[in-house]
Structure formats: C-alpha cells, structure tokens
C-alpha positions in Angstrom: -10.0 11.9 -7.4 -12.2 14.7 -6.2 -14.6 13.8 -9.1 -14.8 10.2 -7.8 -15.5 11.4 -4.3 -18.3 13.8 -5.4 -19.8 11.0 -7.5 -19.7 8.6 -4.5 -21.4 11.2 -2.3 -24.1 11.8 -4.9 -24.8 8.1 -5.1 -25.1 7.9 -1.4 -27.5 10.8 -1.3 -29.6 9.2 -4.1 -29.8 5.9 -2.2 -30.7 7.8 1.0 -33.5 9.6 -0.9 -34.9 6.4 -2.3 -34.7 4.7 1.1 -36.6 7.6 2.7 -39.2 7.3 -0.1 -39.6 3.6 0.4 -40.0 4.0 4.2 -42.6 6.7 3.6 -44.5 4.4 1.2 -44.3 1.5 3.7 -45.4 3.8 6.5 -48.5 4.9 4.5 -49.6 1.3 4.0 -48.9 0.5 7.6 -50.8 3.6 8.8 -53.9 2.6 6.8 -53.7 -1.1 7.7 -56.9 -1.2 9.8 -58.7 1.0 7.4 -57.9 -1.5 4.6 -59.2 -4.4 6.8 -62.4 -2.4 7.5 -63.0 -1.7 3.8 -62.2 -5.3 2.9 -65.0 -6.4 5.3 -67.6 -4.7 3.1 -67.2 -6.8 -0.1 -66.8 -9.8 2.2 -70.2 -9.1 3.9 -72.0 -8.2 0.7 -70.8 -11.4 -1.0 -71.9 -13.4 2.0 -75.3 -11.8 1.7 -75.8 -13.2 -1.8 -73.6 -16.2 -2.3 -74.4 -17.7 1.1 -77.9 -18.5 -0.3 -76.6 -20.5 -3.3 -76.2 -23.9 -1.6 -79.5 -23.3 0.2 -81.5 -22.8 -3.0 -82.6 -26.4 -3.5 -83.9 -26.4 0.1 -85.8 -23.2 -0.5 -87.3 -24.7 -3.6 -88.8 -27.5 -1.4 -89.7 -25.4 1.6 -91.5 -22.7 -0.4 -92.9 -25.0 -3.1 -91.5 -23.0 -5.9 -89.8 -23.7 -9.3 -86.0 -23.6 -10.0 -86.6 -20.4 -12.0 -88.4 -18.7 -9.1 -85.6 -19.9 -6.8 -83.0 -18.3 -9.0 -84.9 -15.0 -8.7 -84.0 -14.8 -5.0 -80.4 -14.2 -6.2 -81.4 -12.2 -9.2 -83.7 -9.6 -7.6 -80.9 -8.5 -5.3 -78.7 -7.8 -8.3 -81.4 -6.1 -10.5 -82.2 -3.5 -7.8 -78.5 -2.9 -7.3 -77.9 -2.4 -11.1 -80.1 0.7 -11.3 -79.0 2.3 -8.0 -75.2 1.8 -8.1 -74.6 4.7 -10.5 -76.8 7.0 -8.3 -74.8 5.9 -5.2 -71.6 6.6 -7.1 -72.7 10.1 -8.1 -73.8 10.9 -4.5 -70.6 9.6 -3.1 -68.6 11.9 -5.4 -70.5 14.8 -3.9 -71.2 14.1 -0.2 -68.4 11.6 0.6 -67.9 7.9 0.4 -68.4 7.1 4.1 -71.7 9.0 4.2 -73.1 6.7 1.5 -71.5 3.4 2.7 -72.7 3.4 6.4 -76.5 4.0 5.7 -76.3 1.5 2.8 -75.0 -1.2 5.2 -77.9 -0.5 7.6 -80.5 -0.8 4.8 -78.9 -4.1 3.7 -79.1 -5.4 7.2 -82.8 -4.4 7.4 -83.4 -6.3 4.2 -81.9 -9.5 5.7 -84.3 -9.1 8.7 -87.3 -8.8 6.4 -86.5 -11.9 4.4 -85.7 -13.9 7.6 -88.9 -12.9 9.4 -91.0 -13.7 6.3 -89.4 -17.2 5.9 -89.9 -17.8 9.7 -93.4 -16.5 10.2 -95.4 -16.6 6.9 -96.9 -19.5 5.1 -96.7 -17.9 1.7 -93.3 -16.1 2.3 -91.8 -16.0 -1.2 -92.9 -12.5 -2.2 -91.9 -10.9 1.0 -88.6 -12.7 0.9 -88.1 -11.0 -2.5 -88.9 -7.6 -1.0 -86.3 -8.2 1.7 -83.8 -9.2 -1.0 -84.6 -6.0 -2.9 -83.7 -4.0 0.3 -80.5 -5.9 0.5 -79.9 -4.9 -3.2 -80.4 -1.2 -2.3 -77.8 -1.6 0.5 -75.4 -3.4 -1.7 -75.6 -0.6 -4.3 -74.3 2.0 -1.9 -71.8 -0.2 -0.1 -69.6 -2.5 -2.1 -69.1 -0.4 -5.3 -68.1 2.7 -3.4 -65.2 0.9 -1.8 -63.2 0.9 -5.1 -63.1 4.7 -5.6 -62.5 5.2 -1.8 -59.3 3.1 -2.1 -58.3 5.3 -5.0 -58.9 8.4 -2.9 -56.9 7.1 0.1 -53.6 6.4 -1.7 -51.6 8.6 -4.1 -49.3 5.8 -5.4 -50.7 3.6 -8.2 -48.7 0.7 -6.8 -50.5 1.1 -3.4 -53.9 1.4 -5.2 -53.3 -1.8 -7.2 -52.1 -3.7 -4.2 -55.1 -2.6 -2.0 -57.5 -3.3 -4.8 -56.0 -6.8 -5.0 -56.8 -7.2 -1.3 -60.3 -5.9 -1.8 -61.0 -8.3 -4.7 -59.4 -11.1 -2.6 -61.8 -10.3 0.3 -64.7 -10.3 -2.2 -63.6 -13.7 -3.5 -62.8 -15.0 0.0 -66.5 -14.2 0.8 -67.5 -16.4 -2.2 -65.2 -19.2 -0.8 -66.7 -18.9 2.7 -70.3 -18.4 1.6 -71.2 -22.0 0.5 -69.6 -23.5 3.7 -71.2 -21.0 6.0 -74.5 -21.0 4.2 -74.7 -24.8 4.3 -73.7 -24.9 8.0 -76.3 -22.3 9.1 -79.1 -23.9 6.9 -78.2 -27.2 8.6 -79.9 -25.8 11.8 -82.8 -23.9 10.1 -83.0 -23.3 6.4 -83.7 -19.5 6.7 -81.0 -18.8 9.3 -78.6 -17.4 6.6 -81.1 -14.5 6.2 -80.8 -13.6 9.9 -77.0 -13.9 10.0 -76.6 -11.1 7.4 -77.7 -8.2 9.6 -75.1 -9.3 12.2 -72.3 -9.1 9.6 -73.6 -5.7 8.4 -73.5 -4.4 12.0 -69.8 -5.5 12.3 -68.9 -3.6 9.1 -70.7 -0.5 10.2 -68.7 -0.4 13.5 -65.4 -0.9 11.7 -66.3 1.8 9.2 -67.2 4.3 11.9 -64.1 3.9 14.1 -61.3 2.7 11.7 -61.8 4.5 8.4 -60.9 8.1 8.0 -61.7 9.5 4.5 -59.3 12.0 3.0 -60.6 15.6 3.2 -62.2 16.9 0.0 -60.8 20.4 -0.3 -62.6 21.1 -3.6 -66.2 22.2 -4.0 -68.6 19.6 -5.5 -69.2 20.0 -9.2 -72.7 21.1 -10.2 -74.7 18.2 -11.8 -74.7 19.8 -15.3 -70.9 20.3 -15.3 -70.4 16.8 -13.8 -72.6 15.2 -16.5 -70.5 17.1 -19.2 -67.3 15.8 -17.6 -68.5 12.2 -17.5 -69.7 12.5 -21.1 -66.2 13.8 -22.0 -64.6 10.9 -20.2 -66.6 8.4 -22.2 -65.9 10.3 -25.4 -62.1 10.1 -24.8 -61.9 6.7 -23.1 -65.1 5.0 -24.1 -63.5 2.3 -26.2 -61.7 0.6 -23.3 -64.3 1.6 -20.6 -67.1 -0.1 -22.5 -64.8 -3.1 -23.0 -64.1 -3.5 -19.3 -67.8 -3.0 -18.4 -68.7 -5.8 -20.8 -65.9 -8.1 -19.7 -66.7 -7.6 -16.0 -70.4 -8.5 -16.6 -69.5 -11.6 -18.6 -67.1 -12.9 -15.9 -69.8 -12.5 -13.2 -72.4 -14.2 -15.4 -70.1 -17.1 -16.0 -69.1 -17.4 -12.3 -72.7 -17.2 -10.9 -74.0 -19.4 -13.7 -71.4 -22.1 -12.7 -72.3 -21.8 -9.0 -76.0 -22.2 -9.7 -75.3 -25.2 -11.9 -73.0 -26.8 -9.4 -75.5 -26.3 -6.5 -78.3 -27.9 -8.5 -76.1 -30.7 -9.9 -74.4 -31.7 -6.7 -77.7 -32.2 -4.9 -79.9 -33.7 -7.7 -77.3 -35.7 -9.6 -74.7 -36.8 -7.0 -76.7 -36.6 -3.7 -74.1 -34.2 -2.2 -75.8 -32.0 0.5 -75.2 -29.8 3.5 -71.6 -29.0 4.5 -70.1 -31.5 2.0 -71.9 -29.5 -0.8 -70.6 -26.3 0.7 -67.1 -27.6 0.7 -67.3 -28.8 -2.9 -68.7 -25.4 -4.0 -65.8 -23.6 -2.2 -63.1 -25.4 -4.2 -63.3 -23.4 -7.5 -64.0 -20.3 -5.4 -60.9 -20.9 -3.3 -58.8 -21.1 -6.5 -60.4 -17.8 -7.6 -59.6 -16.2 -4.2 -55.9 -17.2 -4.3 -55.6 -16.1 -8.0 -57.0 -12.7 -7.2 -54.6 -12.2 -4.3 -51.6 -13.1 -6.5 -52.8 -11.0 -9.4 -53.2 -7.9 -7.2 -49.6 -8.3 -5.9 -48.1 -8.8 -9.4 -49.7 -6.1 -11.6 -48.7 -3.0 -9.6 -49.2 -0.1 -12.0 -48.2 -2.0 -15.2 -51.3 -1.5 -17.4 -49.8 -3.5 -20.3 -49.4 -6.5 -17.9 -53.0 -6.0 -16.7 -54.3 -6.3 -20.3 -52.3 -9.5 -21.1 -53.0 -11.1 -17.8 -56.7 -10.5 -18.3 -56.6 -11.9 -21.9 -54.7 -15.1 -21.0 -56.8 -15.8 -17.9 -60.1 -15.4 -19.8 -58.8 -17.8 -22.5 -57.8 -20.2 -19.7 -61.4 -20.0 -18.3 -63.0 -20.5 -21.8 -60.8 -23.6 -22.5 -61.6 -25.2 -19.2 -65.4 -24.7 -19.6 -65.3 -26.0 -23.2 -63.5 -29.1 -21.9 -66.7 -30.0 -20.0 -68.4 -30.8 -23.4 -66.6 -34.2 -23.2 -67.4 -35.3 -19.6 -69.2 -34.1 -16.4 -67.8 -36.8 -14.1 -67.6 -35.3 -10.6 -63.8 -34.8 -10.1 -63.2 -34.0 -13.8 -65.9 -31.3 -13.6 -64.5 -29.9 -10.3 -61.0 -29.7 -11.8 -62.2 -27.8 -14.9 -64.2 -25.4 -12.8 -61.2 -24.9 -10.5 -59.2 -23.9 -13.5 -62.0 -21.6 -14.5 -61.9 -20.0 -11.0 -58.1 -19.3 -11.5 -58.9 -17.6 -14.8 -61.6 -15.4 -13.4 -59.6 -14.6 -10.3 -56.5 -13.5 -12.2 -58.5 -11.1 -14.3 -60.7 -9.3 -11.8 -58.0 -7.2 -10.0 -56.7 -6.2 -13.4 -60.1 -4.8 -14.4 -60.5 -3.0 -11.1 -57.1 -1.4 -11.4 -57.6 -0.3 -15.0 -60.8 1.4 -14.1 -59.6 3.1 -10.9 -56.2 4.2 -12.1 -57.5 5.4 -15.6 -60.2 7.8 -14.4 -59.9 11.2 -12.7 -60.8 11.3 -9.0 -63.9 13.6 -9.6 -65.5 11.0 -11.9 -64.0 7.9 -10.3 -67.0 7.1 -8.1 -69.5 7.3 -10.9 -67.4 5.3 -13.5 -66.5 2.6 -10.9 -70.2 2.4 -10.0 -71.2 1.9 -13.6 -68.6 -0.9 -13.8 -70.1 -2.5 -10.7 -73.6 -2.3 -12.2 -72.3 -4.2 -15.2 -70.9 -6.9 -12.9 -74.3 -7.1 -11.1 -76.0 -7.5 -14.4 -73.8 -10.6 -14.8 -74.7 -11.8 -11.3 -78.4 -11.3 -12.1 -78.4 -13.0 -15.5 -76.3 -16.1 -14.6 -78.7 -18.2 -12.4 -81.9 -17.7 -14.5 -80.0 -18.3 -17.7 -78.6 -21.6 -16.4 -82.0 -22.5 -14.9 -83.5 -22.2 -18.4 -80.6 -24.1 -20.1 -80.7 -26.9 -17.6 -84.1 -27.9 -19.1 -82.2 -28.9 -22.2 -79.0 -31.0 -22.6 -76.2 -29.9 -20.2 -73.7 -29.4 -23.0 -75.6 -26.2 -24.0 -74.6 -24.7 -20.7 -70.9 -25.2 -21.5 -71.3 -24.0 -25.1 -72.9 -20.8 -24.0 -70.5 -20.0 -21.1 -67.4 -20.8 -23.1 -68.6 -18.8 -26.1 -69.3 -15.8 -23.9 -65.8 -16.2 -22.4 -64.3 -16.2 -26.0 -66.1 -13.0 -26.8 -64.8 -11.4 -23.7 -61.2 -12.5 -24.7 -61.6 -11.0 -28.2 -62.8 -7.7 -26.7 -59.9 -7.7 -24.3 -57.5 -8.2 -27.2 -58.7 -5.5 -29.5 -60.4 -2.9 -27.3 -58.1 -2.5 -24.3 -54.8 -0.9 -25.6 -52.9 0.7 -22.6 -49.7 2.6 -23.2 -46.5 1.1 -21.8 -45.3 2.9 -18.7 -42.3 5.0 -19.3 
C-alpha cells in the first residue's frame, strides 16, 4: 500500500514538473511575442521591395522604352548585389551582433528606394539610375532579411520554439509575396513609380520596431578571430557539407522556380489575356497565397523532427514538379492558375523545413555565416528566374515548363539522397 502511495506521489510530482516546464515554454514565447512580430516585418518589407515590382514590369517596359530582358534586370540586380554581400553580413553579425547589422541595412535599403523613385520621377533616361537604386536596395537586403534566421536561433533555446518561429518568419516572407502583387498594382495605378517611394516608408516602420521591441540575447563569449572562424566554418563544411550543399542548391532552385513563374504570369496575364492593374495583382496573389498558407502549416507541423522535414521537403518538391509538368498539356487560364497554385503549396511546405534544418543543424558561432550563404543561394535563384524565363519566352512556352519541372525533379533527387537526418531519440 505504501509503495502505491509513493508511486502516486511520484507521478504527481512528475506531472507538476512537466506542467511547470510547459508553462515556462509558453511564457518564453509570449514574452518574445512583439519581438517575433518585429522580426517578421523584415522579410515582409524586403519581399515587398522586390516582388511589389513584378506586376509593374510591363508598365516599366513601356514607360522606359526597354526590352523584357532589361526589365527583368530591375529584379535581378537587387539579388545579384545581395548574393555577394550576404555572407559578409552574416560574418559581421556573428561578431558585432545581429541588431547592429540589421538596422543600418534597413536604412540603406530605404535610401535605395528613394534613389530609384527619384530617377523614375525626374529623369528622362532613368533606367540606369533606377538600377543603381535597386543595387542599394540589394545591399540593404543582404544585411537585413538573412540575419533574421540566425537571430531567431539565438533568441530561443528550444528547437520546437525555433522551428515554430521560423515557420512564422517564412510565412511573413511568403505573405509579403501574396501582398506584393496587389499592393504593387494598386500603387502603380496612381503613378507607375509609386512602389519605389513606398519602400522607404516600410523600411522606416521596421527600423522603429527593431529599435524598441527586439532585445538581442547578450553574447557572453569573445568574438572568434577571423582565422579561427574560417577554420571552424571549413570544419563545419567538411563534417556537414553533404547536406548543407544539398540544402543550398534546393533553396536556390525553389526560388528560381518561384520567381520564374511570377515573371511568366505577369507577362502572360497582360499580353495574352489582357489582365491588368488590381485584377492582375489579385491573380498573381493566388499561388502565392497557397504558398503562404502552406509555409505556416509546415512550420507548425515539423517542430524538431528532422526526418519529417526531409520527407515533407521531398514530397512537396515532387508535387511542385508534377504540377509544372502538367502545364505541358494546356495553358488555359484557370487550369494554369490551378497548377501554379499546387506548385505554390509544394514550395511553401518545403521552405520552413529547409530553414529549420540549417538553423538547428549548425553551432551558434557559425550560424550567421552558414544561414547567410544559404540566403545567398536563394537570392541566386531569385536573380536567375526572371531573365531565364525572359529568354525562354522567345521560344515555345512548353520549354519554360520543361526546364522548371526538370529543375524541380533534380532538387527532389538531391533531397532524397543527400539529406539524411538521424531520427530523434
């Protein structure tokens, strides 16, 4: 009888302990609620700065008297600059702190928007100065959006919390993509270059939120000298290079497919179907809305289960490849939108998984740099997508779907054989 009583007391104590742990975990999330909102504003703003221009590209082509390829470079130059500076920003953030990199970067990005807007407003031959402004925006983007991922990893100790917050960050990123075509079309309906001027306003809001609502955890350790840091990063790639290179490549391919699709739809809606302005923005937002919802659900489901992350990524990429390949048979408006909506679901499910695999699989000291290299690869995809599609559109449209679906299949094969996480105990 005494044994039973002792067992009962032990079970109650265990339940009480677990309950206290759960409350502590919930308290940590609640305590950081506004910080998470502030951090989520950064990918939202940076996505608006790029994707908001996509529905406006045909108008820019007419107003500036430039070719489709030159128009695509307005998107691409932003990404090309970011590609080279993201790893530098990641390294600096590992040493001086995330917040000290993010805030100046947001200010530089806002200045870039002002330069592009002023050039479009005041100059007759504005194209080249618009590109300069877009390059400044790329500099700002390099030091803002990619640094959010390692900062989330720094702020939370629990892998479940990290995965959940990364899901929210990725959802904010994709929500920006949903909002972008609608907002871009709406603003351009007044004046075609108004989206350039709106970007500094959004940057200013993010700066204010970062200053007052985000408190970075104190770094009690001395920064590692560059030589030792380089040795550590090299060691990380030696030990984990197989799956890291795989995730870098997959992230780049998914962004190439996504921005290639958006460029194709923007051109096709206006030139083939006569869909313009807000209606075009709404149509562009449909596959992006599916992507946003899928990212949110994925972030909630995966928690710290790396095996689940691998299989969800694989299945979702296969889903995207099949839906793109199905467009070989027809490009009627609603059929095309349905297939791209399914593609959006596929890409949306995989992105939080890739974010979490990177963030949770790397030591804190190298997290900023490794996450930044991953972000660079994603920007390579963003940069390559529009000009690739601009070139392919000169030929039969089925080549676009052959290339994009083939790239998706390659990404799926790499996911299958290169990412091999161990099951959680």
